[in-house]
C-alpha beads as a LAMMPS data file, in Angstrom:
LAMMPS data file: protein, C-alpha beads

267 atoms
266 bonds

1 atom types
1 bond types

-500.0 500.0 xlo xhi
-500.0 500.0 ylo yhi
-500.0 500.0 zlo zhi

Masses

1 110.0

Atoms # bond

1 1 1 9.615 -23.527 -34.434
2 1 1 11.050 -25.573 -31.587
3 1 1 9.888 -24.318 -28.172
4 1 1 13.022 -24.507 -26.030
5 1 1 11.063 -23.488 -22.918
6 1 1 9.100 -26.728 -22.932
7 1 1 12.211 -28.874 -23.119
8 1 1 13.237 -30.844 -20.030
9 1 1 15.775 -29.617 -17.484
10 1 1 18.318 -32.086 -16.091
11 1 1 18.741 -30.365 -12.687
12 1 1 15.287 -31.385 -11.406
13 1 1 14.711 -28.230 -9.301
14 1 1 11.333 -26.507 -8.958
15 1 1 11.311 -22.704 -9.278
16 1 1 9.039 -20.931 -6.805
17 1 1 8.551 -17.741 -8.804
18 1 1 9.450 -16.854 -12.356
19 1 1 8.007 -14.093 -14.484
20 1 1 8.291 -10.405 -15.275
21 1 1 9.490 -7.594 -13.005
22 1 1 9.341 -3.782 -13.126
23 1 1 6.928 -3.574 -16.039
24 1 1 5.631 0.009 -16.389
25 1 1 2.000 -0.342 -17.346
26 1 1 -1.182 1.801 -17.541
27 1 1 -4.010 0.641 -15.292
28 1 1 -7.526 1.710 -14.364
29 1 1 -8.429 1.556 -10.670
30 1 1 -11.653 1.797 -8.737
31 1 1 -11.951 5.263 -7.185
32 1 1 -14.269 5.837 -4.222
33 1 1 -15.203 9.337 -5.411
34 1 1 -14.917 9.244 -9.203
35 1 1 -15.629 5.511 -9.737
36 1 1 -12.542 5.074 -11.956
37 1 1 -9.011 6.487 -11.938
38 1 1 -6.329 6.035 -14.569
39 1 1 -2.756 5.792 -13.371
40 1 1 0.557 4.128 -14.216
41 1 1 1.797 1.100 -12.289
42 1 1 4.991 -0.858 -11.862
43 1 1 4.024 -4.533 -12.020
44 1 1 5.766 -7.708 -10.890
45 1 1 3.965 -10.849 -12.047
46 1 1 5.090 -14.401 -11.288
47 1 1 4.118 -18.068 -11.435
48 1 1 5.804 -21.258 -10.307
49 1 1 7.717 -23.474 -12.742
50 1 1 7.855 -27.255 -12.232
51 1 1 11.254 -28.907 -12.303
52 1 1 10.653 -30.743 -15.582
53 1 1 10.422 -27.523 -17.657
54 1 1 13.392 -25.435 -18.732
55 1 1 11.576 -22.102 -18.872
56 1 1 8.284 -20.254 -18.694
57 1 1 6.427 -18.272 -21.377
58 1 1 7.191 -14.656 -20.472
59 1 1 4.902 -13.234 -23.149
60 1 1 1.842 -14.800 -21.506
61 1 1 2.232 -12.644 -18.418
62 1 1 1.843 -9.549 -20.570
63 1 1 -1.002 -11.144 -22.526
64 1 1 -3.003 -11.610 -19.311
65 1 1 -2.374 -7.982 -18.313
66 1 1 -3.426 -6.804 -21.782
67 1 1 -6.704 -8.664 -21.406
68 1 1 -7.372 -7.299 -17.901
69 1 1 -5.753 -3.854 -17.715
70 1 1 -9.000 -1.863 -17.633
71 1 1 -10.312 -4.030 -14.786
72 1 1 -7.324 -4.193 -12.433
73 1 1 -9.060 -3.944 -9.094
74 1 1 -8.617 -5.626 -5.724
75 1 1 -11.972 -7.290 -6.368
76 1 1 -10.722 -8.734 -9.690
77 1 1 -7.348 -10.054 -8.531
78 1 1 -8.678 -13.620 -8.329
79 1 1 -9.561 -13.542 -12.003
80 1 1 -6.142 -12.168 -12.976
81 1 1 -4.259 -14.816 -10.979
82 1 1 -6.467 -17.686 -12.142
83 1 1 -6.160 -16.623 -15.761
84 1 1 -2.369 -16.699 -15.499
85 1 1 -2.374 -20.097 -13.778
86 1 1 -4.617 -21.490 -16.501
87 1 1 -2.557 -19.965 -19.320
88 1 1 0.705 -21.366 -17.962
89 1 1 -0.699 -24.532 -16.372
90 1 1 0.904 -23.286 -13.151
91 1 1 0.034 -24.177 -9.556
92 1 1 0.681 -20.768 -8.026
93 1 1 0.641 -17.140 -9.133
94 1 1 1.659 -13.870 -7.512
95 1 1 1.229 -10.234 -8.550
96 1 1 2.481 -6.930 -7.144
97 1 1 1.016 -3.701 -8.514
98 1 1 2.640 -0.464 -7.289
99 1 1 1.205 2.874 -8.352
100 1 1 0.552 6.485 -7.362
101 1 1 -3.051 6.999 -6.278
102 1 1 -4.455 10.518 -6.391
103 1 1 -7.062 12.090 -4.136
104 1 1 -8.505 15.564 -4.746
105 1 1 -8.341 17.512 -1.493
106 1 1 -9.715 20.910 -0.528
107 1 1 -7.695 23.282 1.653
108 1 1 -9.262 23.731 5.123
109 1 1 -10.133 27.454 4.883
110 1 1 -9.998 28.677 1.280
111 1 1 -11.277 25.434 -0.225
112 1 1 -8.510 25.522 -2.856
113 1 1 -8.341 22.146 -4.568
114 1 1 -5.359 20.042 -5.535
115 1 1 -4.423 16.411 -6.062
116 1 1 -2.338 14.696 -3.400
117 1 1 -0.526 11.548 -4.492
118 1 1 -0.087 8.441 -2.325
119 1 1 2.293 5.548 -3.016
120 1 1 0.271 2.322 -3.026
121 1 1 0.829 -1.359 -3.655
122 1 1 -1.668 -4.165 -4.120
123 1 1 -0.181 -7.662 -3.950
124 1 1 -1.829 -11.058 -4.003
125 1 1 -0.933 -14.735 -4.242
126 1 1 -2.932 -17.793 -5.229
127 1 1 -1.651 -21.218 -4.158
128 1 1 -2.160 -24.680 -5.619
129 1 1 -5.428 -25.181 -3.713
130 1 1 -6.858 -21.889 -4.962
131 1 1 -6.494 -20.142 -1.609
132 1 1 -5.643 -16.466 -1.998
133 1 1 -3.839 -14.014 0.250
134 1 1 -4.020 -10.303 -0.440
135 1 1 -2.188 -7.274 0.872
136 1 1 -2.465 -3.535 0.410
137 1 1 0.192 -0.986 1.265
138 1 1 -0.313 2.788 1.404
139 1 1 2.237 5.514 2.173
140 1 1 0.715 8.717 3.529
141 1 1 2.576 12.011 4.201
142 1 1 1.823 13.991 7.362
143 1 1 2.926 17.014 9.356
144 1 1 4.146 16.367 12.903
145 1 1 4.998 18.994 15.520
146 1 1 7.473 17.835 18.170
147 1 1 5.874 17.840 21.656
148 1 1 9.261 18.233 23.374
149 1 1 10.128 21.248 21.240
150 1 1 6.780 22.863 21.994
151 1 1 7.182 22.248 25.721
152 1 1 10.717 23.573 25.992
153 1 1 10.755 26.474 23.513
154 1 1 9.624 29.985 24.421
155 1 1 8.644 30.676 20.816
156 1 1 7.253 28.071 18.413
157 1 1 8.161 24.411 17.898
158 1 1 9.958 22.552 15.156
159 1 1 7.917 20.683 12.549
160 1 1 8.661 17.347 10.930
161 1 1 7.507 15.856 7.662
162 1 1 6.350 12.299 8.303
163 1 1 5.817 9.362 5.954
164 1 1 3.486 6.735 7.381
165 1 1 3.213 3.351 5.658
166 1 1 0.422 0.897 6.408
167 1 1 0.714 -2.646 5.055
168 1 1 -2.227 -4.946 5.740
169 1 1 -3.405 -8.394 4.788
170 1 1 -7.128 -8.117 4.150
171 1 1 -9.988 -10.602 3.955
172 1 1 -12.521 -8.179 2.435
173 1 1 -12.338 -5.204 0.117
174 1 1 -11.074 -1.975 1.705
175 1 1 -10.950 1.351 -0.098
176 1 1 -7.513 2.943 -0.214
177 1 1 -9.185 6.153 0.922
178 1 1 -10.203 4.462 4.181
179 1 1 -6.584 3.748 5.086
180 1 1 -5.513 7.227 3.974
181 1 1 -8.184 8.850 6.166
182 1 1 -7.117 6.867 9.243
183 1 1 -3.488 7.895 8.822
184 1 1 -4.217 11.549 8.080
185 1 1 -6.086 11.884 11.384
186 1 1 -3.187 10.395 13.335
187 1 1 -0.553 13.141 13.098
188 1 1 -0.498 16.851 13.869
189 1 1 -2.157 17.646 10.533
190 1 1 -2.514 16.351 6.995
191 1 1 -0.704 17.462 3.835
192 1 1 -2.174 19.482 0.944
193 1 1 -1.003 20.493 -2.512
194 1 1 -2.603 23.922 -2.925
195 1 1 -2.784 26.316 0.037
196 1 1 -3.567 30.013 0.470
197 1 1 -2.107 32.117 3.293
198 1 1 -5.231 31.659 5.405
199 1 1 -4.844 27.894 5.020
200 1 1 -1.195 28.014 6.061
201 1 1 -2.137 30.002 9.164
202 1 1 -4.881 27.531 10.071
203 1 1 -2.714 24.444 9.527
204 1 1 0.280 25.871 11.405
205 1 1 -1.843 26.774 14.412
206 1 1 -3.828 23.534 14.364
207 1 1 -0.661 21.447 14.163
208 1 1 0.918 23.450 17.001
209 1 1 -2.123 22.676 19.159
210 1 1 -1.834 18.979 18.302
211 1 1 1.823 17.924 18.716
212 1 1 2.612 14.264 18.049
213 1 1 5.643 12.065 18.579
214 1 1 6.424 9.429 15.962
215 1 1 5.301 6.970 18.658
216 1 1 1.921 8.728 18.897
217 1 1 1.393 8.435 15.158
218 1 1 1.887 4.659 14.935
219 1 1 -0.204 4.070 18.069
220 1 1 -3.038 6.228 16.754
221 1 1 -3.087 4.337 13.445
222 1 1 -2.789 0.921 15.108
223 1 1 -5.639 1.741 17.484
224 1 1 -7.951 2.238 14.498
225 1 1 -6.720 -0.675 12.384
226 1 1 -7.047 -3.247 15.169
227 1 1 -10.795 -2.584 15.306
228 1 1 -11.333 -3.523 11.639
229 1 1 -12.476 -7.123 11.120
230 1 1 -11.523 -6.918 7.419
231 1 1 -7.830 -6.857 8.386
232 1 1 -6.005 -10.077 9.370
233 1 1 -2.665 -8.488 10.185
234 1 1 -1.010 -5.142 9.719
235 1 1 2.247 -3.261 10.048
236 1 1 2.289 0.504 10.504
237 1 1 5.579 2.381 10.153
238 1 1 6.265 6.080 10.610
239 1 1 9.432 7.936 9.705
240 1 1 9.739 11.585 10.715
241 1 1 12.273 13.594 8.723
242 1 1 13.849 15.715 11.426
243 1 1 14.353 19.415 10.778
244 1 1 16.927 20.090 13.553
245 1 1 18.611 16.671 13.938
246 1 1 20.917 14.814 11.563
247 1 1 18.869 11.619 11.962
248 1 1 15.248 10.666 11.380
249 1 1 12.812 9.386 14.017
250 1 1 11.173 5.989 13.402
251 1 1 8.558 3.719 14.973
252 1 1 6.602 0.636 13.871
253 1 1 3.878 -1.670 15.178
254 1 1 2.952 -5.114 13.874
255 1 1 -0.177 -6.969 14.984
256 1 1 -1.611 -10.322 13.894
257 1 1 -5.325 -9.698 14.342
258 1 1 -6.447 -13.047 12.936
259 1 1 -4.351 -14.910 15.501
260 1 1 -5.614 -12.651 18.281
261 1 1 -9.217 -13.310 17.245
262 1 1 -8.590 -17.079 17.291
263 1 1 -7.074 -16.845 20.759
264 1 1 -10.033 -14.817 22.003
265 1 1 -12.564 -17.278 20.566
266 1 1 -10.877 -20.204 22.330
267 1 1 -10.705 -18.482 25.699

Bonds

1 1 1 2
2 1 2 3
3 1 3 4
4 1 4 5
5 1 5 6
6 1 6 7
7 1 7 8
8 1 8 9
9 1 9 10
10 1 10 11
11 1 11 12
12 1 12 13
13 1 13 14
14 1 14 15
15 1 15 16
16 1 16 17
17 1 17 18
18 1 18 19
19 1 19 20
20 1 20 21
21 1 21 22
22 1 22 23
23 1 23 24
24 1 24 25
25 1 25 26
26 1 26 27
27 1 27 28
28 1 28 29
29 1 29 30
30 1 30 31
31 1 31 32
32 1 32 33
33 1 33 34
34 1 34 35
35 1 35 36
36 1 36 37
37 1 37 38
38 1 38 39
39 1 39 40
40 1 40 41
41 1 41 42
42 1 42 43
43 1 43 44
44 1 44 45
45 1 45 46
46 1 46 47
47 1 47 48
48 1 48 49
49 1 49 50
50 1 50 51
51 1 51 52
52 1 52 53
53 1 53 54
54 1 54 55
55 1 55 56
56 1 56 57
57 1 57 58
58 1 58 59
59 1 59 60
60 1 60 61
61 1 61 62
62 1 62 63
63 1 63 64
64 1 64 65
65 1 65 66
66 1 66 67
67 1 67 68
68 1 68 69
69 1 69 70
70 1 70 71
71 1 71 72
72 1 72 73
73 1 73 74
74 1 74 75
75 1 75 76
76 1 76 77
77 1 77 78
78 1 78 79
79 1 79 80
80 1 80 81
81 1 81 82
82 1 82 83
83 1 83 84
84 1 84 85
85 1 85 86
86 1 86 87
87 1 87 88
88 1 88 89
89 1 89 90
90 1 90 91
91 1 91 92
92 1 92 93
93 1 93 94
94 1 94 95
95 1 95 96
96 1 96 97
97 1 97 98
98 1 98 99
99 1 99 100
100 1 100 101
101 1 101 102
102 1 102 103
103 1 103 104
104 1 104 105
105 1 105 106
106 1 106 107
107 1 107 108
108 1 108 109
109 1 109 110
110 1 110 111
111 1 111 112
112 1 112 113
113 1 113 114
114 1 114 115
115 1 115 116
116 1 116 117
117 1 117 118
118 1 118 119
119 1 119 120
120 1 120 121
121 1 121 122
122 1 122 123
123 1 123 124
124 1 124 125
125 1 125 126
126 1 126 127
127 1 127 128
128 1 128 129
129 1 129 130
130 1 130 131
131 1 131 132
132 1 132 133
133 1 133 134
134 1 134 135
135 1 135 136
136 1 136 137
137 1 137 138
138 1 138 139
139 1 139 140
140 1 140 141
141 1 141 142
142 1 142 143
143 1 143 144
144 1 144 145
145 1 145 146
146 1 146 147
147 1 147 148
148 1 148 149
149 1 149 150
150 1 150 151
151 1 151 152
152 1 152 153
153 1 153 154
154 1 154 155
155 1 155 156
156 1 156 157
157 1 157 158
158 1 158 159
159 1 159 160
160 1 160 161
161 1 161 162
162 1 162 163
163 1 163 164
164 1 164 165
165 1 165 166
166 1 166 167
167 1 167 168
168 1 168 169
169 1 169 170
170 1 170 171
171 1 171 172
172 1 172 173
173 1 173 174
174 1 174 175
175 1 175 176
176 1 176 177
177 1 177 178
178 1 178 179
179 1 179 180
180 1 180 181
181 1 181 182
182 1 182 183
183 1 183 184
184 1 184 185
185 1 185 186
186 1 186 187
187 1 187 188
188 1 188 189
189 1 189 190
190 1 190 191
191 1 191 192
192 1 192 193
193 1 193 194
194 1 194 195
195 1 195 196
196 1 196 197
197 1 197 198
198 1 198 199
199 1 199 200
200 1 200 201
201 1 201 202
202 1 202 203
203 1 203 204
204 1 204 205
205 1 205 206
206 1 206 207
207 1 207 208
208 1 208 209
209 1 209 210
210 1 210 211
211 1 211 212
212 1 212 213
213 1 213 214
214 1 214 215
215 1 215 216
216 1 216 217
217 1 217 218
218 1 218 219
219 1 219 220
220 1 220 221
221 1 221 222
222 1 222 223
223 1 223 224
224 1 224 225
225 1 225 226
226 1 226 227
227 1 227 228
228 1 228 229
229 1 229 230
230 1 230 231
231 1 231 232
232 1 232 233
233 1 233 234
234 1 234 235
235 1 235 236
236 1 236 237
237 1 237 238
238 1 238 239
239 1 239 240
240 1 240 241
241 1 241 242
242 1 242 243
243 1 243 244
244 1 244 245
245 1 245 246
246 1 246 247
247 1 247 248
248 1 248 249
249 1 249 250
250 1 250 251
251 1 251 252
252 1 252 253
253 1 253 254
254 1 254 255
255 1 255 256
256 1 256 257
257 1 257 258
258 1 258 259
259 1 259 260
260 1 260 261
261 1 261 262
262 1 262 263
263 1 263 264
264 1 264 265
265 1 265 266
266 1 266 267
């Protein structure tokens, strides 16, 4: 059969990224506690296409995933990208893998166990020289008690549900659980799935004793991340879903640690 994709294109325009998007796919991840964790991902997978070719071979993106699905791991991303580049004779490759990641957590008093899910993304690119950049993104839910409400109210204080998202470019492997732990210590208290009444009492009182603004949350997270030499840059965002206002509260911090390190080494 004639392969139309390999025919020439008269417009002479390179395509930066072409491939598959929003593929729902089973994957196996490295788990810090259990060694392996099965989950379901949404995958975007791209390569470049030189100007002389009309189209790419979409089926080869899935073929590479089929060969690697049980080994999709931050530490194996190089192999996935290089295999795609070789299969397509491409210069660059890029992958985005978004998935729920589950951590078994025990309630603080009763010890009741339940899985908490975190929205995560691993993305990586490999350029024509073989250089790779890699990012991880983790969204972590928190409880936040408003300091102003606590200060001004005679009885109680209003609580907020907070979603904190950390996106970081990394130069070494980092467990997702490490990022999750940093974030969960940065608000008034962390979130659980299964709680008894004694747990609810403990969490409510502990959170009341530890009120945090949305600004406090992002500063607390940033203060920890900026100490980690495995991170080249990061963005931390927090959105608090207000319980007594019609708007949400938001804050973000972005820091380029690699550039700061270079500046420090020259000074």
